[in-house]
N, C-alpha and C positions, 0 to 999 in steps of 0.2 A: 528561349535562347536562339540566337541567330544561327543559321547553318548554311554553309556555302553549297549551293547546288551545281552551279556551272560557271566556268570562266573560259569560254571558247568563242571564237569568231566575234570577239568584242562585245559579248553579252554576259552580264553577271546578274544572277537571280538569287534572292534570298528567301528561304522558307521561314515563315514566322508563325508564332503561336500566340494564344491568349489575346491581349488587347490590340494586337496588330490587325486582327481581322482577316477576312478573305482577300484574295488577290485583287478583285475589283474595288476594294476599299483602300488600295494603296497607290503610291505614286511612283514614278520612275524618273531617273536622273541620267542624262547623257553628259559625260565628262570628256571633252575633246582636248587632247594634248598635242602640242606642236612645237617645232623649233629645236628638238634634240637630234643629234646624229642618229642614223639608223642603228638599231640594236641597243641603244642606251636607254635604260629605264628611268622614267620619271620618279619623283619622290613626292607622291600626293597621298594624303590620308583624309578619309571622310569619317566624320564622327557625328553621332546623333542619338536620339532617344533610345532607352532600353540597352545602352552599352554598345550600340553600333559602332564598329570601328573597321574600316576597310582600307587596305593598302592598295593603291591604284598606281600602276607602272606604265600604262598606255591608255589610249582612247577606249572608252568602254560605256556600255549602257547598263546602268544598275536598275533592276526593277524590283517591285514588291517592297518598296520602302514605306514605312508607316508615316502617317502625318506628324509633323513636328518640326522643330528647328534643328538645322544641320550646319556643319562648318567644314569647308574644304581648306586644308592647309598644304601648301606645296613648298618644299625646300629646294635649296640650290643643288645642282648636280655637277660633279666633276667628271670629265671624260676627255681622253686624249690630251691632257696637259691644259685644258681650258675649263673655265667655270661658267655654268649656265644658270641664270636667275629667272625665276618665274614671275609672270605677271597675270593675274594678281597672286600674291603670295598667300593671301587669305580671303575667303569668300563666304559669307553667311547667307543662308536662304531658308525660307520656310516652305515646307512641302504641304500640298493639299491633296487629299485622295482623289484619284481619277485624273490627275494632270501629269503631263510630262514636262520636265525642265531641262535646260541645257546651259552648261557652263564651259567656257573656253579658257584654257590655261596655256599661254604662250611663253616659251623659254627663249632666251636670247643670250648669246655669249656676252659675258661681262667685258665691256670696252676697256682698253687701256693696258691689256697684257703685252708684255715685251715680246717683240718678235723673235722666234727661234733664231739662233745664230748670231744675235747682237752681242757685241762686246762693249760693255759699259766702262765708264771712267769711275775711279774711286769716288764715293760720295753720292754716286747715282743709285737708283733703286730698281731692282729687278721685280716685275709684277707679273704674277702668273697664277691663275686658279684661285684668286682671292687672298693670296699671300704676297707680302712685300718684303724683299730681302735687301739689305743695304750693307755695303762694305765701305769702311772709312780708314784712312791712313792716320794712325796715331803718332808713330814715331819711326824715324829712320836712323839705323845705326850703321857703322862701317861694315858690319858683317850680316846685316839683314834688315827686316821691316816687321813692324807690329801693327796689325790690321784688326780693327773692331768690327764685329758682325752683329746685326740686329734684325729682328723679324717682327712684322706686324701682320696679324691675321684679320682680314675682313669677312670671314666666314661666320656662320652661325655656330654657336657652341665652342667649347674649348677645343684647341688642337693640341693633341698629345703626340710627341714624336721623340725619337732618339737620334743623336748624332754620333758617328764613329769616323775613324780615319778614312773610310771608304767614300764618305760624303765630300771629301776635299782633295784636290790636286793642284799642282802648279808646274808650269814649264817657262823656260826662258826663250828669248828670240834666237838663241843659239841651238835651239831644238833639244835641250837637255832638261830633265826633271829638276825642279828645285825642292830642296829639303824643306819640310813644313811640319810644324807642331800643330795638329789640327784641334778643333773644338770638339770634345766629347761629352757625353752625358744625356740624361733624359730632360725633357723641357715640357712646359705647358704654356701655350699662348692663348690667353682669353680674347674673345672678339673685341677688336677695336683698340687693343693695347699693344704697345711696343715692347718687346722683350729683348734685352741684351743677351746674346748667346755667349759671348766671350771674345777671346782674342786668337787670331791666327799669327803665328810667328814664322816668317820666311827667313831662311838662312842662305845667303849667297855672297859671293865676292863682288860687292858693288863697285870696287875699283876696276874690275876687268873691263877695258876699253870696248870690248866687243858686246858686252851686256847692256842693252838699251831699254828692254822692258821684260816684264813677267806677266804671264796670263794666269789668273787664279780662277779655278773652276769649282763651283758648289753645285752638287747634283743629288737628286733623290730625296729631297726634303718634301714630303707630301706631294703636292701638285707641281712643285718646281722641278722640272725634269733636269735641266742643265743651264745654269746661269754663269756668265763670264765676266770678268773684270780685267782691264788692262792697268797694269802698275808700272808707270814710266820710271826708269832708273836715271836719276839726274846725277851728273858727274860735278 
């Protein structure tokens, strides 16, 4: 059975028994992680013979690894409202006793995130941390608006989340809050699929000559910190 001996100053050693052999008959692997903000853990796992499974969160030298086939897998990491993708996401290698190996995993922020503070138009998509949120105007009534919300996840694995009234707010150009019936409930967004979340109902006197636009804010949906849309009020 593998036993963790040390994980300090970037060195990780394994004590092994049985077929692993003595230390001089083992290999070492240096994993270099870069590209993540300071203090943010990587999401890297090393698997190999004999049930070896190590979680790696930063650059480290792993010693006393037995000969055989190993796989390094790296997942995306969310931090500060941004999503970071690893390259490579998977790396296979065969270790031979007495040799030292080196693998670099470089993280990079996923391009295309909507800049914080941006106000979108209805029909446009807010992108942040691997999520894409879209609001579309479905219907305008004399006393309000009906808006559809949908979400697409580009992340690995299902995204499970819950929406409450705290995730939604709206205000008019007159500086007054706008009454809203929010979307509530629990949702699952599989990777690569668009999920229709439901409908937002805004209640306002659209005939008011001073009312020209409404700002809808959606916040706190996983990595989406705060997304904004402008809803023009046409007379």
